[in-house]
C-alpha positions as CSV (number, residue, x, y, z in Angstrom):
1,M,9.1,-6.6,-7.0
2,V,12.8,-6.1,-8.6
3,G,15.7,-5.0,-6.2
4,K,17.2,-1.8,-7.9
5,N,20.3,-3.7,-8.1
6,K,18.7,-6.2,-10.1
7,A,17.0,-3.9,-12.3
8,L,21.2,-2.1,-12.8
9,T,22.5,-5.2,-13.7
10,K,19.6,-6.3,-16.3
11,S,20.3,-2.7,-17.7
12,L,23.6,-3.0,-18.1
13,E,23.7,-6.3,-19.7
14,E,21.1,-5.0,-22.4
15,R,23.0,-2.1,-22.4
16,G,26.7,-4.4,-23.2
17,L,27.9,-2.5,-20.3
18,M,28.2,-5.2,-17.9
19,T,31.8,-6.2,-17.3
20,D,33.2,-9.4,-16.4
21,F,34.5,-8.5,-13.3
22,G,30.5,-7.5,-12.5
23,R,29.3,-10.9,-14.0
24,R,31.7,-13.3,-11.5
25,K,30.3,-11.0,-8.6
26,I,27.0,-11.3,-9.5
27,E,27.2,-15.6,-10.2
28,E,28.8,-15.1,-6.5
29,A,26.3,-13.4,-5.0
30,R,24.1,-16.0,-7.0
31,K,25.6,-18.9,-5.1
32,N,26.0,-17.3,-1.6
33,G,22.6,-16.5,-1.4
34,Q,23.1,-12.6,-1.1
35,W,21.7,-12.4,-4.4
36,D,17.6,-13.1,-2.9
37,A,18.2,-12.2,0.0
38,P,16.0,-9.5,1.5
39,K,17.9,-6.0,2.2
40,P,19.0,-5.8,5.8
41,G,16.7,-3.4,7.7
42,G,18.2,-0.2,9.0
43,Y,17.0,2.9,10.3
44,G,14.2,4.4,8.2
45,R,12.2,7.5,8.7
46,A,9.7,5.4,10.6
47,D,12.0,4.1,12.9
48,C,12.8,8.0,14.1
49,L,9.9,8.6,14.9
50,D,8.5,8.8,18.7
51,D,5.6,6.5,19.0
52,G,4.4,8.0,22.3
53,Q,5.5,4.5,23.7
54,A,9.5,4.9,24.6
55,Q,9.6,5.3,27.9
């Protein structure tokens, strides 16, 4: 599955709207591993639900 930012990047490039600054930031993210790193977990809706296990 392509992430939201990767899809946006592709769309911007295809439409000729990607800036040089954006390309540099993407290259930086690719080099430091952030581009392909999994999205960090957060507090989503499921994290807020009481499963009856809380003490």
